[in-house]
Biopython code that builds the backbone (N, CA, C, O; Angstrom):
import numpy as np
from Bio.PDB.StructureBuilder import StructureBuilder

atoms = [
    (1, "MET", "N", (1.150, -1.381, -0.070)),
    (1, "MET", "CA", (-0.628, -0.029, 0.188)),
    (1, "MET", "C", (0.853, 1.107, -0.419)),
    (1, "MET", "O", (2.026, 0.742, -0.328)),
    (2, "ASP", "N", (0.520, 2.149, -0.869)),
    (2, "ASP", "CA", (0.911, 3.971, -0.587)),
    (2, "ASP", "C", (0.915, 4.525, 0.656)),
    (2, "ASP", "O", (0.562, 3.940, 1.680)),
    (3, "SER", "N", (1.278, 5.555, 0.588)),
    (3, "SER", "CA", (1.364, 5.842, 2.165)),
    (3, "SER", "C", (-0.187, 6.877, 2.344)),
    (3, "SER", "O", (-0.627, 7.251, 3.431)),
    (4, "GLN", "N", (-0.655, 7.106, 1.326)),
    (4, "GLN", "CA", (-1.651, 8.235, 1.022)),
    (4, "GLN", "C", (-2.628, 7.001, 1.327)),
    (4, "GLN", "O", (-3.063, 7.278, 2.445)),
    (5, "THR", "N", (-3.178, 5.844, 0.951)),
    (5, "THR", "CA", (-4.010, 4.825, 1.526)),
    (5, "THR", "C", (-3.728, 4.303, 2.918)),
    (5, "THR", "O", (-4.637, 3.874, 3.630)),
    (6, "THR", "N", (-2.478, 4.341, 3.295)),
    (6, "THR", "CA", (-2.119, 3.973, 4.896)),
    (6, "THR", "C", (-2.340, 5.186, 5.479)),
    (6, "THR", "O", (-2.195, 4.904, 6.668)),
    (7, "ALA", "N", (-2.575, 6.259, 5.433)),
    (7, "ALA", "CA", (-2.859, 7.290, 6.459)),
    (7, "ALA", "C", (-4.386, 7.447, 5.726)),
    (7, "ALA", "O", (-4.740, 8.570, 6.086)),
    (8, "ILE", "N", (-5.208, 7.014, 5.079)),
    (8, "ILE", "CA", (-6.636, 7.104, 5.396)),
    (8, "ILE", "C", (-6.955, 6.218, 5.989)),
    (8, "ILE", "O", (-7.910, 6.424, 6.738)),
    (9, "ILE", "N", (-6.508, 5.160, 5.983)),
    (9, "ILE", "CA", (-7.161, 3.711, 6.980)),
    (9, "ILE", "C", (-6.550, 3.955, 7.995)),
    (9, "ILE", "O", (-6.962, 3.104, 8.782)),
    (10, "ASN", "N", (-5.508, 4.835, 8.732)),
    (10, "ASN", "CA", (-5.427, 5.159, 9.958)),
    (10, "ASN", "C", (-6.698, 6.070, 10.610)),
    (10, "ASN", "O", (-7.305, 5.902, 11.667)),
    (11, "ILE", "N", (-6.858, 7.089, 9.573)),
    (11, "ILE", "CA", (-7.977, 8.336, 9.813)),
    (11, "ILE", "C", (-9.121, 7.524, 10.369)),
    (11, "ILE", "O", (-9.553, 7.445, 11.519)),
    (12, "LEU", "N", (-9.601, 6.777, 8.934)),
    (12, "LEU", "CA", (-10.687, 5.650, 9.608)),
    (12, "LEU", "C", (-10.812, 5.035, 10.859)),
    (12, "LEU", "O", (-11.826, 4.878, 11.538)),
    (13, "ASN", "N", (-9.509, 4.664, 11.106)),
    (13, "ASN", "CA", (-9.383, 3.640, 12.543)),
    (13, "ASN", "C", (-9.273, 4.540, 13.410)),
    (13, "ASN", "O", (-9.106, 3.932, 14.467)),
    (14, "ASP", "N", (-9.264, 5.765, 13.634)),
    (14, "ASP", "CA", (-9.343, 6.602, 14.908)),
    (14, "ASP", "C", (-10.652, 6.629, 15.314)),
    (14, "ASP", "O", (-11.428, 6.983, 14.427)),
    (15, "PRO", "N", (-11.275, 6.297, 16.667)),
    (15, "PRO", "CA", (-11.932, 6.456, 17.604)),
    (15, "PRO", "C", (-12.818, 7.891, 17.198)),
    (15, "PRO", "O", (-13.995, 7.772, 16.856)),
    (16, "LYS", "N", (-12.031, 9.525, 17.275)),
    (16, "LYS", "CA", (-12.867, 10.429, 17.011)),
    (16, "LYS", "C", (-13.616, 10.145, 15.742)),
    (16, "LYS", "O", (-14.805, 10.438, 15.872)),
    (17, "TYR", "N", (-13.321, 9.687, 14.597)),
    (17, "TYR", "CA", (-13.697, 9.659, 13.501)),
    (17, "TYR", "C", (-14.789, 8.741, 13.086)),
    (17, "TYR", "O", (-15.545, 8.765, 12.115)),
    (18, "THR", "N", (-14.681, 8.051, 13.935)),
    (18, "THR", "CA", (-15.817, 6.647, 14.356)),
    (18, "THR", "C", (-17.206, 7.802, 14.771)),
    (18, "THR", "O", (-18.174, 8.105, 14.073)),
    (19, "LEU", "N", (-16.857, 8.236, 16.091)),
    (19, "LEU", "CA", (-17.633, 9.056, 16.599)),
    (19, "LEU", "C", (-18.570, 9.866, 15.576)),
    (19, "LEU", "O", (-19.784, 9.756, 15.400)),
    (20, "LEU", "N", (-17.578, 10.766, 14.915)),
    (20, "LEU", "CA", (-18.520, 11.649, 14.071)),
    (20, "LEU", "C", (-19.098, 10.970, 13.053)),
    (20, "LEU", "O", (-20.150, 11.424, 12.603)),
    (21, "PHE", "N", (-18.533, 9.752, 12.484)),
    (21, "PHE", "CA", (-19.620, 9.051, 11.441)),
    (21, "PHE", "C", (-20.997, 9.163, 12.027)),
    (21, "PHE", "O", (-21.936, 9.891, 11.705)),
    (22, "LEU", "N", (-20.853, 8.063, 13.170)),
    (22, "LEU", "CA", (-21.862, 7.610, 13.721)),
    (22, "LEU", "C", (-22.700, 9.010, 14.106)),
    (22, "LEU", "O", (-23.924, 8.907, 14.025)),
    (23, "VAL", "N", (-22.254, 10.082, 14.444)),
    (23, "VAL", "CA", (-23.086, 11.015, 14.693)),
    (23, "VAL", "C", (-23.752, 11.725, 13.322)),
    (23, "VAL", "O", (-24.863, 12.216, 13.525)),
    (24, "LEU", "N", (-23.361, 11.816, 12.301)),
    (24, "LEU", "CA", (-23.564, 12.231, 11.520)),
    (24, "LEU", "C", (-24.449, 11.209, 10.850)),
    (24, "LEU", "O", (-25.419, 11.675, 10.252)),
    (25, "LEU", "N", (-24.271, 9.744, 10.840)),
    (25, "LEU", "CA", (-25.452, 9.027, 10.762)),
    (25, "LEU", "C", (-26.811, 9.101, 11.434)),
    (25, "LEU", "O", (-27.849, 8.868, 10.815)),
    (26, "ILE", "N", (-26.787, 9.305, 12.226)),
    (26, "ILE", "CA", (-27.586, 8.762, 13.523)),
    (26, "ILE", "C", (-28.462, 10.270, 12.906)),
    (26, "ILE", "O", (-29.630, 10.135, 12.542)),
    (27, "TRP", "N", (-27.790, 11.656, 12.837)),
    (27, "TRP", "CA", (-28.515, 13.050, 12.369)),
    (27, "TRP", "C", (-29.447, 12.708, 11.358)),
    (27, "TRP", "O", (-30.667, 12.641, 11.504)),
    (28, "GLY", "N", (-28.424, 12.376, 9.724)),
    (28, "GLY", "CA", (-29.249, 11.809, 8.661)),
    (28, "GLY", "C", (-30.255, 11.173, 8.751)),
    (28, "GLY", "O", (-31.374, 11.445, 8.318)),
    (29, "LEU", "N", (-29.810, 10.056, 9.474)),
    (29, "LEU", "CA", (-31.592, 9.168, 9.528)),
    (29, "LEU", "C", (-32.502, 9.693, 10.070)),
    (29, "LEU", "O", (-33.547, 9.296, 9.553)),
    (30, "ILE", "N", (-32.822, 10.976, 11.511)),
    (30, "ILE", "CA", (-33.317, 11.371, 11.886)),
    (30, "ILE", "C", (-34.099, 12.000, 10.966)),
    (30, "ILE", "O", (-35.226, 11.542, 10.782)),
    (31, "TRP", "N", (-33.655, 13.183, 10.197)),
    (31, "TRP", "CA", (-34.114, 14.133, 9.064)),
    (31, "TRP", "C", (-34.862, 13.331, 8.145)),
    (31, "TRP", "O", (-36.052, 13.381, 7.834)),
    (32, "LYS", "N", (-33.823, 12.494, 7.729)),
    (32, "LYS", "CA", (-34.619, 11.615, 6.554)),
    (32, "LYS", "C", (-36.018, 11.000, 6.964)),
    (32, "LYS", "O", (-37.075, 11.382, 6.461)),
    (33, "GLY", "N", (-35.908, 9.833, 8.099)),
    (33, "GLY", "CA", (-37.205, 9.531, 8.548)),
    (33, "GLY", "C", (-38.718, 10.710, 8.765)),
    (33, "GLY", "O", (-39.861, 10.309, 8.545)),
    (34, "ILE", "N", (-38.436, 12.022, 9.179)),
    (34, "ILE", "CA", (-39.431, 13.063, 9.560)),
    (34, "ILE", "C", (-39.663, 13.218, 7.774)),
    (34, "ILE", "O", (-40.787, 13.019, 7.315)),
    (35, "ALA", "N", (-38.748, 13.507, 7.054)),
    (35, "ALA", "CA", (-38.602, 14.117, 5.814)),
    (35, "ALA", "C", (-39.564, 13.189, 4.763)),
    (35, "ALA", "O", (-40.347, 13.660, 3.938)),
    (36, "LEU", "N", (-39.332, 11.918, 4.980)),
    (36, "LEU", "CA", (-39.635, 10.833, 4.375)),
    (36, "LEU", "C", (-41.463, 10.584, 4.542)),
    (36, "LEU", "O", (-42.438, 10.585, 3.791)),
    (37, "TRP", "N", (-41.214, 10.409, 5.831)),
    (37, "TRP", "CA", (-42.963, 10.509, 6.073)),
    (37, "TRP", "C", (-43.927, 11.363, 5.971)),
    (37, "TRP", "O", (-45.127, 11.181, 5.765)),
    (38, "ARG", "N", (-43.016, 12.793, 6.210)),
    (38, "ARG", "CA", (-44.110, 13.976, 5.572)),
    (38, "ARG", "C", (-44.284, 14.035, 4.272)),
    (38, "ARG", "O", (-45.418, 14.475, 4.083)),
    (39, "ALA", "N", (-43.810, 13.845, 3.385)),
    (39, "ALA", "CA", (-43.650, 13.499, 1.632)),
    (39, "ALA", "C", (-44.685, 12.280, 1.449)),
    (39, "ALA", "O", (-45.587, 12.380, 0.617)),
    (40, "ALA", "N", (-44.554, 11.247, 2.160)),
    (40, "ALA", "CA", (-45.334, 10.066, 2.251)),
    (40, "ALA", "C", (-47.217, 10.562, 2.449)),
    (40, "ALA", "O", (-48.253, 10.377, 1.810)),
    (41, "LYS", "N", (-46.793, 11.291, 3.775)),
    (41, "LYS", "CA", (-48.089, 11.955, 4.279)),
    (41, "LYS", "C", (-49.039, 12.748, 3.557)),
    (41, "LYS", "O", (-50.260, 12.625, 3.655)),
    (42, "ASN", "N", (-48.330, 13.703, 2.705)),
    (42, "ASN", "CA", (-48.699, 14.658, 1.557)),
    (42, "ASN", "C", (-48.831, 13.906, 0.355)),
    (42, "ASN", "O", (-49.607, 14.560, -0.342)),
    (43, "GLY", "N", (-48.445, 12.760, -0.329)),
    (43, "GLY", "CA", (-48.374, 12.477, -1.635)),
    (43, "GLY", "C", (-47.593, 12.712, -2.219)),
    (43, "GLY", "O", (-47.702, 12.487, -3.425)),
    (44, "GLN", "N", (-46.599, 13.184, -1.796)),
    (44, "GLN", "CA", (-45.221, 13.812, -2.905)),
    (44, "GLN", "C", (-44.670, 12.731, -3.560)),
    (44, "GLN", "O", (-43.640, 12.639, -2.893)),
    (45, "ARG", "N", (-44.591, 11.815, -4.402)),
    (45, "ARG", "CA", (-44.101, 10.831, -4.287)),
    (45, "ARG", "C", (-42.843, 11.655, -5.061)),
    (45, "ARG", "O", (-42.078, 11.900, -4.128)),
    (46, "ASN", "N", (-42.328, 12.127, -6.114)),
    (46, "ASN", "CA", (-40.934, 12.938, -6.171)),
    (46, "ASN", "C", (-40.490, 13.051, -5.097)),
    (46, "ASN", "O", (-39.599, 12.258, -4.795)),
    (47, "TRP", "N", (-40.881, 13.972, -4.187)),
    (47, "TRP", "CA", (-39.815, 14.031, -2.922)),
    (47, "TRP", "C", (-39.549, 13.064, -2.082)),
    (47, "TRP", "O", (-38.602, 13.233, -1.314)),
    (48, "PHE", "N", (-40.102, 12.170, -2.040)),
    (48, "PHE", "CA", (-40.129, 11.023, -1.426)),
    (48, "PHE", "C", (-38.835, 10.092, -2.080)),
    (48, "PHE", "O", (-37.850, 9.664, -1.478)),
    (49, "ILE", "N", (-39.097, 9.980, -3.121)),
    (49, "ILE", "CA", (-37.963, 9.067, -4.217)),
    (49, "ILE", "C", (-36.277, 9.829, -3.992)),
    (49, "ILE", "O", (-35.197, 9.338, -3.663)),
    (50, "ALA", "N", (-36.654, 11.064, -4.308)),
    (50, "ALA", "CA", (-35.358, 11.842, -4.014)),
    (50, "ALA", "C", (-34.257, 11.722, -2.871)),
    (50, "ALA", "O", (-33.053, 11.467, -2.850)),
    (51, "MET", "N", (-35.496, 12.107, -1.681)),
    (51, "MET", "CA", (-35.005, 11.752, -0.208)),
    (51, "MET", "C", (-34.769, 9.952, -0.395)),
    (51, "MET", "O", (-33.669, 9.585, 0.019)),
    (52, "LEU", "N", (-35.178, 9.444, -0.652)),
    (52, "LEU", "CA", (-34.713, 7.967, -0.239)),
    (52, "LEU", "C", (-33.942, 7.731, -1.069)),
    (52, "LEU", "O", (-33.500, 6.617, -0.789)),
    (53, "VAL", "N", (-33.218, 8.289, -2.454)),
    (53, "VAL", "CA", (-31.756, 7.928, -3.369)),
    (53, "VAL", "C", (-31.314, 8.759, -2.430)),
    (53, "VAL", "O", (-30.857, 8.093, -1.502)),
    (54, "VAL", "N", (-31.217, 10.181, -2.189)),
    (54, "VAL", "CA", (-29.994, 10.976, -2.335)),
    (54, "VAL", "C", (-29.696, 11.013, -0.741)),
    (54, "VAL", "O", (-30.575, 11.319, 0.065)),
    (55, "ASN", "N", (-28.267, 10.645, -0.333)),
    (55, "ASN", "CA", (-28.045, 10.749, 0.967)),
    (55, "ASN", "C", (-27.163, 12.163, 0.925)),
    (55, "ASN", "O", (-26.171, 12.228, 0.200)),
    (56, "THR", "N", (-27.591, 13.312, 1.762)),
    (56, "THR", "CA", (-27.702, 14.116, 1.757)),
    (56, "THR", "C", (-27.237, 14.634, 3.361)),
    (56, "THR", "O", (-27.179, 15.832, 3.639)),
    (57, "PHE", "N", (-26.921, 13.552, 4.352)),
    (57, "PHE", "CA", (-26.894, 14.078, 5.886)),
    (57, "PHE", "C", (-27.916, 15.108, 6.212)),
    (57, "PHE", "O", (-27.625, 15.892, 7.115)),
    (58, "GLY", "N", (-28.920, 15.215, 5.698)),
    (58, "GLY", "CA", (-30.070, 15.668, 6.688)),
    (58, "GLY", "C", (-30.446, 16.843, 5.563)),
    (58, "GLY", "O", (-31.621, 17.058, 5.267)),
    (59, "ILE", "N", (-29.407, 17.539, 5.000)),
    (59, "ILE", "CA", (-29.533, 18.785, 3.918)),
    (59, "ILE", "C", (-30.744, 18.953, 3.594)),
    (59, "ILE", "O", (-31.502, 19.691, 4.222)),
    (60, "LEU", "N", (-31.173, 18.076, 2.248)),
    (60, "LEU", "CA", (-32.075, 18.243, 1.439)),
    (60, "LEU", "C", (-33.381, 17.697, 2.137)),
    (60, "LEU", "O", (-34.540, 18.056, 1.931)),
    (61, "GLU", "N", (-32.856, 16.634, 3.114)),
    (61, "GLU", "CA", (-34.462, 16.476, 4.089)),
    (61, "GLU", "C", (-34.937, 17.891, 5.188)),
    (61, "GLU", "O", (-36.016, 17.936, 5.778)),
    (62, "MET", "N", (-34.232, 18.593, 5.242)),
    (62, "MET", "CA", (-34.356, 19.667, 6.312)),
    (62, "MET", "C", (-35.028, 20.894, 5.541)),
    (62, "MET", "O", (-35.740, 21.732, 6.095)),
    (63, "ALA", "N", (-34.651, 20.878, 3.983)),
    (63, "ALA", "CA", (-35.065, 21.970, 2.767)),
    (63, "ALA", "C", (-36.040, 21.674, 3.007)),
    (63, "ALA", "O", (-36.687, 22.532, 3.607)),
    (64, "TYR", "N", (-36.910, 20.052, 2.651)),
    (64, "TYR", "CA", (-38.405, 19.880, 2.273)),
    (64, "TYR", "C", (-38.905, 20.209, 3.472)),
    (64, "TYR", "O", (-39.939, 20.876, 3.471)),
    (65, "ILE", "N", (-38.293, 19.820, 4.771)),
    (65, "ILE", "CA", (-39.244, 20.186, 5.837)),
    (65, "ILE", "C", (-39.370, 21.721, 6.089)),
    (65, "ILE", "O", (-40.474, 22.133, 6.443)),
    (66, "PHE", "N", (-38.695, 22.301, 5.991)),
    (66, "PHE", "CA", (-38.877, 23.781, 7.133)),
    (66, "PHE", "C", (-39.098, 24.737, 5.300)),
    (66, "PHE", "O", (-39.398, 25.923, 5.163)),
    (67, "TYR", "N", (-38.870, 23.887, 4.356)),
    (67, "TYR", "CA", (-39.405, 25.092, 2.927)),
    (67, "TYR", "C", (-40.736, 24.549, 2.100)),
    (67, "TYR", "O", (-41.926, 24.831, 1.953)),
    (68, "PHE", "N", (-39.945, 23.775, 1.746)),
    (68, "PHE", "CA", (-40.984, 23.313, 0.410)),
    (68, "PHE", "C", (-42.442, 22.887, 1.288)),
    (68, "PHE", "O", (-43.495, 23.453, 0.994)),
    (69, "ASN", "N", (-42.373, 21.420, 2.830)),
    (69, "ASN", "CA", (-43.466, 21.149, 3.033)),
    (69, "ASN", "C", (-44.215, 22.037, 3.575)),
    (69, "ASN", "O", (-45.382, 21.868, 3.222)),
    (70, "LYS", "N", (-44.066, 23.015, 4.359)),
    (70, "LYS", "CA", (-45.035, 24.272, 4.554)),
    (70, "LYS", "C", (-45.708, 25.071, 3.148)),
    (70, "LYS", "O", (-46.734, 25.681, 3.448)),
    (71, "LYS", "N", (-45.393, 25.162, 1.936)),
    (71, "LYS", "CA", (-46.032, 25.496, 0.741)),
    (71, "LYS", "C", (-47.099, 24.653, 0.648)),
    (71, "LYS", "O", (-48.211, 25.078, 0.332)),
    (72, "SER", "N", (-46.849, 23.303, 0.933)),
    (72, "SER", "CA", (-47.502, 22.119, 0.308)),
    (72, "SER", "C", (-49.072, 21.759, 1.426)),
    (72, "SER", "O", (-50.103, 21.148, 1.146)),
    (73, "THR", "N", (-48.625, 22.468, 2.751)),
    (73, "THR", "CA", (-49.641, 22.057, 3.935)),
    (73, "THR", "C", (-50.417, 23.707, 3.385)),
    (73, "THR", "O", (-51.617, 23.641, 3.120)),
    (74, "ALA", "N", (-50.085, 24.372, 3.314)),
    (74, "ALA", "CA", (-51.079, 25.911, 3.564)),
    (74, "ALA", "C", (-52.106, 25.408, 1.678)),
    (74, "ALA", "O", (-53.295, 25.441, 1.363)),
    (75, "VAL", "N", (-51.015, 25.070, 1.030)),
    (75, "VAL", "CA", (-52.180, 24.995, -0.292)),
    (75, "VAL", "C", (-53.417, 23.921, 0.573)),
    (75, "VAL", "O", (-54.542, 24.299, 0.902)),
    (76, "LYS", "N", (-53.023, 22.977, 0.732)),
    (76, "LYS", "CA", (-54.158, 22.249, 0.879)),
    (76, "LYS", "C", (-55.380, 22.385, 2.007)),
    (76, "LYS", "O", (-56.461, 21.842, 2.235)),
    (77, "LYS", "N", (-54.660, 23.299, 2.496)),
    (77, "LYS", "CA", (-55.433, 24.461, 3.915)),
    (77, "LYS", "C", (-56.424, 25.323, 3.052)),
    (77, "LYS", "O", (-57.620, 25.533, 3.253)),
    (78, "ASP", "N", (-55.604, 25.769, 2.032)),
    (78, "ASP", "CA", (-56.487, 26.419, 0.907)),
    (78, "ASP", "C", (-57.821, 25.948, 0.150)),
    (78, "ASP", "O", (-58.912, 26.500, 0.006)),
    (79, "GLU", "N", (-57.319, 24.733, -0.270)),
    (79, "GLU", "CA", (-58.062, 23.479, -0.804)),
    (79, "GLU", "C", (-58.989, 23.530, 0.101)),
    (79, "GLU", "O", (-59.975, 24.069, -0.402)),
    (80, "LYS", "N", (-59.166, 23.251, 1.148)),
    (80, "LYS", "CA", (-60.274, 22.805, 2.229)),
    (80, "LYS", "C", (-61.510, 23.520, 2.225)),
    (80, "LYS", "O", (-62.700, 23.209, 2.261)),
    (81, "THR", "N", (-60.479, 25.169, 2.137)),
    (81, "THR", "CA", (-61.535, 26.239, 2.773)),
    (81, "THR", "C", (-62.506, 26.649, 1.468)),
    (81, "THR", "O", (-63.467, 27.375, 1.726)),
    (82, "ASN", "N", (-62.313, 26.238, 0.135)),
    (82, "ASN", "CA", (-62.575, 26.703, -0.620)),
    (82, "ASN", "C", (-63.784, 25.728, -0.988)),
    (82, "ASN", "O", (-64.477, 25.952, -1.980)),
]
sb = StructureBuilder()
sb.init_structure("model")
sb.init_model(0)
sb.init_chain("A")
sb.init_seg("    ")
for serial, (resi, resn, name, xyz) in enumerate(atoms, 1):
    if name == "N":
        sb.init_residue(resn, " ", resi, " ")
    sb.init_atom(name, np.array(xyz, "f"), 0.0, 1.0, " ", f" {name:<3s}", serial, name[0])
structure = sb.get_structure()
Protein backbone atom coordinates (compact mmCIF):
# COMPACT_ATOMS: atom_id res chain seq x y z
CA MET A 1 0.00 0.00 0.00
CA ASP A 2 1.11 3.53 -0.62
CA SER A 3 1.45 6.12 2.13
CA GLN A 4 -1.77 7.94 1.22
CA THR A 5 -3.86 4.78 1.51
CA THR A 6 -2.21 3.95 4.83
CA ALA A 7 -2.96 7.46 6.12
CA ILE A 8 -6.63 7.17 5.14
CA ILE A 9 -6.92 3.79 6.85
CA ASN A 10 -5.33 5.20 10.00
CA ILE A 11 -7.77 8.12 10.00
CA LEU A 12 -10.75 5.80 9.56
CA ASN A 13 -9.57 3.63 12.45
CA ASP A 14 -9.35 6.62 14.79
CA PRO A 15 -12.20 6.51 17.37
CA LYS A 16 -12.83 10.26 16.98
CA TYR A 17 -13.76 9.80 13.34
CA THR A 18 -15.84 6.74 14.10
CA LEU A 19 -17.84 8.81 16.59
CA LEU A 20 -18.19 11.63 14.05
CA PHE A 21 -19.43 9.17 11.44
CA LEU A 22 -21.99 7.71 13.84
CA VAL A 23 -23.24 11.17 14.83
CA LEU A 24 -23.63 12.14 11.15
CA LEU A 25 -25.37 8.86 10.42
CA ILE A 26 -27.88 9.28 13.25
CA TRP A 27 -28.39 12.98 12.37
CA GLY A 28 -29.15 12.10 8.74
CA LEU A 29 -31.44 9.20 9.63
CA ILE A 30 -33.55 11.33 11.95
CA TRP A 31 -34.08 14.05 9.35
CA LYS A 32 -34.62 11.49 6.58
CA GLY A 33 -37.26 9.66 8.61
CA ILE A 34 -39.20 12.84 9.40
CA ALA A 35 -39.01 14.11 5.82
CA LEU A 36 -39.95 10.77 4.24
CA TRP A 37 -42.92 10.45 6.58
CA ARG A 38 -44.16 13.95 5.72
CA ALA A 39 -43.64 13.45 1.98
CA ALA A 40 -45.58 10.19 2.08
CA LYS A 41 -48.32 11.78 4.19
CA ASN A 42 -48.62 14.69 1.72
CA GLY A 43 -48.61 12.37 -1.30
CA GLN A 44 -45.45 13.91 -2.75
CA ARG A 45 -43.98 10.90 -4.53
CA ASN A 46 -41.15 12.75 -6.29
CA TRP A 47 -39.85 14.21 -3.03
CA PHE A 48 -40.13 10.82 -1.37
CA ILE A 49 -38.07 9.13 -4.09
CA ALA A 50 -35.44 11.89 -4.18
CA MET A 51 -34.94 11.82 -0.42
CA LEU A 52 -34.88 8.03 -0.35
CA VAL A 53 -32.18 7.79 -3.05
CA VAL A 54 -29.97 10.83 -2.32
CA ASN A 55 -27.95 10.88 0.91
CA THR A 56 -27.18 14.46 1.93
CA PHE A 57 -26.74 14.00 5.71
CA GLY A 58 -30.04 15.75 6.32
CA ILE A 59 -29.59 18.84 4.14
CA LEU A 60 -32.18 17.94 1.48
CA GLU A 61 -34.52 16.63 4.15
CA MET A 62 -34.30 19.84 6.22
CA ALA A 63 -34.92 21.93 3.08
CA TYR A 64 -38.05 19.90 2.42
CA ILE A 65 -39.31 20.05 6.00
CA PHE A 66 -38.70 23.75 6.61
CA TYR A 67 -39.31 25.20 3.13
CA PHE A 68 -41.21 22.98 0.72
CA ASN A 69 -43.45 21.14 3.19
CA LYS A 70 -45.00 24.36 4.51
CA LYS A 71 -46.02 25.40 1.00
CA SER A 72 -47.80 22.12 0.33
CA THR A 73 -49.58 22.27 3.70
CA ALA A 74 -50.74 25.83 3.02
CA VAL A 75 -52.07 24.82 -0.38
CA LYS A 76 -54.03 21.94 1.12
CA LYS A 77 -55.56 24.21 3.78
CA ASP A 78 -56.64 26.70 1.09
CA GLU A 79 -58.23 23.90 -0.93
CA LYS A 80 -60.23 22.71 2.09
CA THR A 81 -61.68 26.18 2.76
CA ASN A 82 -62.90 26.65 -0.83
